[in-house]
TITI-426877 format. One record per residue (C-alpha): z, x, y; residue in one letter. Coordinates in Angstrom, 1 decimal. Each point is the difference from the previous one (the first is absolute). Layout:
BEGIN
@pz: Z px: X py: Y r: A;
...
% end
This chain:
BEGIN
@pz: 121.4 px: 55.5 py: -19.0 r: X;
@pz: -2.1 px: 1.8 py: -2.5 r: X;
@pz: 1.5 px: 3.4 py: 1.2 r: X;
@pz: 3.6 px: -1.4 py: -0.1 r: X;
@pz: -0.5 px: -1.1 py: -3.6 r: X;
@pz: -1.4 px: 3.3 py: -0.9 r: X;
@pz: 3.0 px: 1.8 py: 1.5 r: X;
@pz: 2.4 px: -2.3 py: -1.8 r: X;
@pz: -1.7 px: 0.5 py: -3.3 r: X;
@pz: 0.9 px: 3.6 py: 0.2 r: X;
@pz: 3.5 px: -1.0 py: -1.0 r: X;
@pz: -0.5 px: -3.3 py: -1.9 r: X;
@pz: -2.0 px: -3.1 py: -0.2 r: X;
@pz: 0.4 px: -2.5 py: 2.7 r: X;
@pz: 1.1 px: -3.4 py: -1.2 r: X;
@pz: -0.2 px: -3.2 py: 2.1 r: X;
@pz: 1.8 px: -3.0 py: -1.3 r: X;
@pz: -1.4 px: -3.3 py: 1.1 r: X;
@pz: 2.8 px: -2.6 py: 0.4 r: X;
@pz: -0.9 px: -3.7 py: 0.6 r: X;
@pz: 2.2 px: -2.5 py: 1.8 r: X;
@pz: 2.0 px: -0.6 py: -3.2 r: X;
@pz: 1.1 px: 3.6 py: 0.0 r: X;
@pz: -1.3 px: 0.4 py: -3.5 r: X;
@pz: -2.1 px: 3.0 py: -0.6 r: X;
@pz: -3.7 px: -0.9 py: 0.1 r: X;
@pz: -1.5 px: 3.3 py: -1.1 r: X;
@pz: -0.2 px: 3.7 py: 0.8 r: X;
@pz: -2.7 px: 1.9 py: 1.8 r: X;
@pz: 0.0 px: 3.7 py: -0.7 r: X;
@pz: -2.0 px: 2.6 py: 2.0 r: X;
@pz: -0.4 px: 3.4 py: -1.4 r: X;
@pz: -2.3 px: 2.7 py: 1.5 r: X;
@pz: -3.3 px: -2.1 py: 0.4 r: X;
@pz: 0.9 px: -2.3 py: -2.8 r: X;
@pz: 1.5 px: -3.5 py: 0.4 r: X;
@pz: 1.7 px: -1.9 py: -2.9 r: X;
@pz: 0.8 px: -3.5 py: 0.1 r: X;
@pz: 2.6 px: -0.8 py: -2.6 r: X;
@pz: -0.2 px: 3.5 py: -1.4 r: X;
@pz: 1.7 px: 3.2 py: 1.1 r: X;
@pz: -2.5 px: 2.4 py: -1.3 r: X;
@pz: -3.5 px: -1.3 py: 1.0 r: X;
@pz: -2.6 px: 1.4 py: -2.2 r: X;
@pz: -2.9 px: -0.5 py: 2.6 r: X;
@pz: -0.3 px: -0.3 py: 3.9 r: X;
@pz: 1.0 px: -3.7 py: -0.4 r: X;
@pz: 1.9 px: -1.1 py: -3.2 r: X;
@pz: 1.1 px: -3.6 py: -0.3 r: X;
@pz: 2.3 px: -0.6 py: -3.0 r: X;
@pz: 2.0 px: -2.9 py: -1.3 r: X;
@pz: 1.9 px: -0.4 py: -3.3 r: X;
@pz: -0.8 px: -3.8 py: -0.2 r: X;
@pz: -3.1 px: -2.1 py: 0.2 r: X;
@pz: -1.6 px: -1.2 py: 3.2 r: X;
@pz: -2.6 px: 1.1 py: 2.5 r: X;
@pz: 0.5 px: 3.6 py: 1.2 r: X;
@pz: -2.6 px: 0.2 py: 2.8 r: X;
@pz: -1.5 px: -2.6 py: 2.2 r: X;
@pz: -2.4 px: 0.4 py: 3.0 r: X;
@pz: -0.3 px: -3.1 py: 2.2 r: X;
@pz: -1.6 px: -0.9 py: 3.2 r: X;
@pz: 1.7 px: -2.9 py: 1.7 r: X;
@pz: -2.7 px: -0.3 py: 2.7 r: X;
@pz: -0.9 px: -3.6 py: 0.7 r: X;
@pz: -3.6 px: 0.7 py: 0.5 r: X;
@pz: -2.1 px: 0.0 py: -3.1 r: X;
@pz: -2.0 px: 3.3 py: -0.2 r: X;
@pz: -1.1 px: 2.7 py: -2.4 r: X;
@pz: 2.7 px: 2.8 py: -0.1 r: X;
@pz: 0.4 px: 3.2 py: -2.0 r: X;
@pz: 3.5 px: -0.4 py: -1.4 r: X;
@pz: -0.2 px: 2.7 py: -2.7 r: X;
@pz: -2.1 px: 3.2 py: 0.3 r: X;
@pz: -0.3 px: 3.2 py: -2.0 r: X;
@pz: -1.6 px: 3.0 py: 1.8 r: X;
@pz: -0.8 px: 3.3 py: -1.5 r: X;
@pz: -2.5 px: 2.8 py: 0.6 r: X;
@pz: -1.3 px: -0.1 py: -3.6 r: X;
@pz: 0.4 px: -2.2 py: -3.0 r: X;
@pz: 2.6 px: -2.7 py: 0.6 r: X;
@pz: 1.9 px: -1.5 py: -2.9 r: X;
@pz: 2.2 px: -3.1 py: -0.3 r: X;
@pz: 2.2 px: -0.2 py: -3.1 r: X;
@pz: 1.4 px: -3.2 py: -1.8 r: X;
@pz: 2.6 px: 1.0 py: -2.7 r: X;
@pz: 1.5 px: -2.3 py: -2.7 r: X;
@pz: 2.8 px: 2.0 py: -1.4 r: X;
@pz: 0.7 px: -2.5 py: -2.8 r: X;
@pz: -3.6 px: 0.2 py: -1.2 r: X;
@pz: -0.3 px: 3.7 py: 0.7 r: X;
@pz: -3.3 px: -0.7 py: 1.8 r: X;
@pz: -1.0 px: 1.1 py: 3.4 r: X;
@pz: -3.2 px: -1.4 py: 1.7 r: X;
@pz: -1.6 px: 2.1 py: 2.8 r: X;
@pz: -2.2 px: -1.2 py: 2.7 r: X;
@pz: -2.1 px: 2.9 py: 1.4 r: X;
@pz: -2.2 px: 0.5 py: 3.1 r: X;
@pz: -2.1 px: 3.0 py: -0.6 r: X;
@pz: -2.9 px: -1.3 py: 2.1 r: X;
@pz: -0.3 px: -2.7 py: -2.6 r: X;
@pz: 2.7 px: -2.4 py: -1.2 r: X;
@pz: 1.3 px: 0.5 py: -3.5 r: X;
@pz: 2.6 px: -1.6 py: -2.3 r: X;
@pz: 1.4 px: 1.9 py: -3.0 r: X;
@pz: 3.0 px: 0.6 py: -2.1 r: X;
@pz: 1.9 px: 3.1 py: 1.0 r: X;
@pz: -0.6 px: 2.9 py: -2.4 r: X;
@pz: -3.1 px: -1.4 py: -1.7 r: X;
@pz: -2.5 px: 1.4 py: 2.7 r: X;
@pz: -2.2 px: -3.0 py: -0.8 r: X;
@pz: -1.1 px: -2.5 py: 2.6 r: X;
@pz: 0.5 px: -3.5 py: -1.2 r: X;
@pz: -1.7 px: -1.4 py: 3.0 r: X;
@pz: -2.2 px: 1.8 py: 2.5 r: X;
@pz: -1.2 px: -1.4 py: 3.4 r: X;
@pz: -2.4 px: 2.1 py: 2.0 r: X;
@pz: -0.9 px: -0.1 py: 3.7 r: X;
@pz: -3.1 px: -2.1 py: -0.6 r: X;
@pz: 2.0 px: -2.8 py: -1.8 r: X;
@pz: -0.9 px: 0.9 py: -3.4 r: X;
@pz: 2.8 px: -0.7 py: -2.4 r: X;
@pz: 0.3 px: 1.5 py: -3.6 r: X;
@pz: 2.7 px: -0.9 py: -2.4 r: X;
@pz: 0.7 px: 1.8 py: -3.4 r: X;
@pz: 0.6 px: -3.2 py: -2.1 r: X;
@pz: -1.4 px: -3.5 py: 0.0 r: X;
@pz: 0.1 px: -2.5 py: 2.9 r: X;
@pz: 1.6 px: -3.4 py: -0.9 r: X;
@pz: -0.4 px: -2.8 py: 2.5 r: X;
@pz: 2.2 px: -3.1 py: -0.1 r: X;
@pz: -1.9 px: -2.8 py: -1.9 r: X;
@pz: 2.9 px: -2.0 py: -1.6 r: X;
@pz: -0.8 px: -3.8 py: -0.3 r: X;
@pz: 3.4 px: -0.7 py: 1.4 r: X;
@pz: -0.8 px: 1.5 py: 3.4 r: X;
@pz: -3.2 px: -1.9 py: 0.3 r: X;
@pz: -1.0 px: -3.4 py: 1.3 r: X;
@pz: -2.8 px: -2.3 py: 0.9 r: X;
@pz: -2.1 px: 0.7 py: -3.1 r: X;
@pz: -3.6 px: -1.1 py: -0.1 r: X;
@pz: -2.8 px: -0.1 py: -2.6 r: X;
@pz: -2.8 px: 2.5 py: 0.3 r: X;
@pz: -3.7 px: -0.6 py: -0.5 r: X;
@pz: -0.8 px: 3.2 py: -1.9 r: X;
@pz: -3.7 px: -0.4 py: 0.0 r: X;
@pz: 0.2 px: -0.4 py: 3.8 r: X;
@pz: 2.1 px: 3.1 py: 0.2 r: X;
@pz: -2.7 px: 1.9 py: -2.0 r: X;
@pz: -2.7 px: -1.2 py: 2.3 r: X;
@pz: 1.9 px: 1.2 py: 3.1 r: X;
@pz: 0.7 px: 3.3 py: -1.6 r: X;
@pz: -3.8 px: 0.4 py: -0.7 r: X;
@pz: -0.5 px: -0.7 py: 3.7 r: X;
@pz: 2.7 px: 2.5 py: 1.2 r: X;
@pz: -1.4 px: 3.1 py: 1.7 r: X;
@pz: 1.2 px: 3.1 py: -1.9 r: X;
@pz: -0.5 px: 3.5 py: 1.5 r: X;
@pz: 0.9 px: 3.6 py: -0.6 r: X;
@pz: 1.8 px: 1.5 py: 3.0 r: X;
@pz: 2.6 px: 2.5 py: 1.4 r: X;
@pz: 3.0 px: -0.5 py: 2.3 r: X;
@pz: -0.6 px: 1.4 py: 3.4 r: X;
@pz: 3.3 px: 1.9 py: -0.2 r: X;
@pz: -0.9 px: 1.7 py: -3.4 r: X;
@pz: -2.3 px: 2.7 py: -0.7 r: X;
@pz: -3.6 px: -1.3 py: -0.5 r: X;
@pz: 0.0 px: 1.2 py: -3.6 r: X;
@pz: 2.7 px: -2.5 py: -0.9 r: X;
@pz: -1.9 px: -3.3 py: -0.9 r: X;
@pz: 1.0 px: -3.4 py: -1.0 r: X;
@pz: -1.7 px: -3.1 py: -1.3 r: X;
@pz: 0.9 px: -3.6 py: 1.0 r: X;
@pz: -0.5 px: -2.9 py: 2.3 r: X;
@pz: 1.0 px: -0.2 py: 3.7 r: X;
@pz: 3.1 px: -1.9 py: 0.8 r: X;
@pz: -1.8 px: -2.3 py: 2.3 r: X;
@pz: -2.7 px: -0.9 py: -2.7 r: X;
@pz: 2.7 px: -0.5 py: -2.6 r: X;
@pz: 2.1 px: -2.3 py: 2.2 r: X;
@pz: -3.1 px: -1.9 py: 1.1 r: X;
@pz: -1.0 px: -0.6 py: -3.7 r: X;
@pz: 3.5 px: -0.9 py: -1.4 r: X;
@pz: 2.4 px: -0.7 py: 2.8 r: X;
@pz: 2.6 px: 2.0 py: -1.8 r: X;
@pz: 2.9 px: 2.0 py: 1.3 r: X;
@pz: 0.8 px: 0.4 py: 3.7 r: X;
@pz: -3.5 px: 0.8 py: 1.1 r: X;
@pz: -0.5 px: 2.6 py: 2.7 r: X;
@pz: -0.9 px: 3.4 py: -1.3 r: X;
@pz: 1.8 px: 0.3 py: -3.3 r: X;
@pz: -0.5 px: -1.2 py: -3.7 r: X;
@pz: 2.8 px: -0.5 py: -2.5 r: X;
@pz: -0.6 px: 1.4 py: -3.3 r: X;
@pz: 1.6 px: -3.1 py: -1.5 r: X;
@pz: -2.9 px: -2.0 py: 1.6 r: X;
@pz: -2.8 px: 2.4 py: -1.1 r: X;
@pz: 1.4 px: 0.0 py: -3.6 r: X;
@pz: 0.4 px: -3.8 py: 0.1 r: X;
@pz: -3.6 px: -0.4 py: 1.2 r: X;
@pz: -1.4 px: 2.4 py: -2.7 r: X;
@pz: 1.9 px: -1.8 py: -2.8 r: X;
@pz: -1.2 px: -3.4 py: 1.2 r: X;
@pz: -3.5 px: 1.3 py: 0.2 r: X;
@pz: 0.2 px: 1.4 py: -3.5 r: X;
@pz: 1.1 px: -3.3 py: -1.3 r: X;
@pz: -2.7 px: -1.7 py: 1.9 r: X;
@pz: -2.6 px: 2.4 py: -1.4 r: X;
@pz: 1.5 px: -0.5 py: -3.5 r: X;
@pz: -0.5 px: -3.7 py: 0.3 r: X;
@pz: -3.5 px: 0.4 py: 1.2 r: X;
@pz: -0.8 px: 2.3 py: -2.9 r: X;
@pz: 1.6 px: -2.6 py: -2.5 r: X;
@pz: -2.2 px: -2.7 py: 1.6 r: X;
@pz: -3.1 px: 2.1 py: -0.4 r: X;
@pz: 1.0 px: 0.9 py: -3.6 r: X;
@pz: 0.3 px: -3.7 py: -0.8 r: X;
@pz: -3.4 px: -0.7 py: 1.5 r: X;
@pz: -1.5 px: 2.8 py: -1.9 r: X;
@pz: 1.6 px: -1.1 py: -3.3 r: X;
@pz: -1.5 px: -3.5 py: 0.7 r: X;
@pz: -3.4 px: 1.5 py: 0.7 r: X;
@pz: 0.2 px: 2.1 py: -3.3 r: X;
@pz: 1.0 px: -3.1 py: -2.0 r: X;
@pz: -2.9 px: -1.9 py: 1.6 r: X;
@pz: -2.5 px: 2.7 py: -0.8 r: X;
@pz: 1.3 px: 0.3 py: -3.7 r: X;
@pz: -0.4 px: -3.7 py: -0.4 r: X;
@pz: -3.6 px: 0.1 py: 1.4 r: X;
@pz: -0.8 px: 3.0 py: -2.3 r: X;
@pz: 1.4 px: -1.9 py: -3.0 r: X;
@pz: -2.0 px: -3.1 py: 1.0 r: X;
@pz: -3.3 px: 2.0 py: 0.3 r: X;
@pz: 0.5 px: 1.7 py: -3.3 r: X;
@pz: 0.6 px: -3.4 py: -1.7 r: X;
@pz: -3.3 px: -1.3 py: 1.6 r: X;
@pz: -1.9 px: 3.1 py: -1.2 r: X;
@pz: 1.3 px: -0.3 py: -3.5 r: X;
% end
């Protein structure tokens, strides 16, 4: 079939009109050399799907009744593989690159906005914002900040390296198992949410502040008592 298409393409593009039962034209499939155009007579790439109106243009679907993992979309290249998403109205194209690592960037900037290496380390160029809107939360409960402080003081903290990283790359922090055992926050297992670590840190700071204020009040009371005793002794001497 491929040879036939090539021979026909020597004279003109081959057009196949798809006609449904209603006899109304459904669309046009053009084959020219090694290029296929759906809805376009001059395909710009090996497969060019075009429509002048809205709606989905490409759909890959498995109708197998058996639930299983399937590769429904795959890009293969001997070298850097790139996937582009272009918004013509905004004039912005985002690129998703596999060069051994996974990168997300804006086309033409040559700057990675997100970088994910093979060891699972992710780097982003800007800040990370996690959802914390009060309107998406429920089941609120008060926190004993002094108790949080005590649990923080008992939390093992170590310096360590990820096994997948170079040994020179060091980190500082608790183990997920110890953190969950102390606070029962997050989904447990082997990860720690930065929302939870920052929340614990803030609660511990407030607990420490309350402790310092209490000590300051006790110290002020002792100073006052010492001053009163000093005044009494001076009066007795005089």
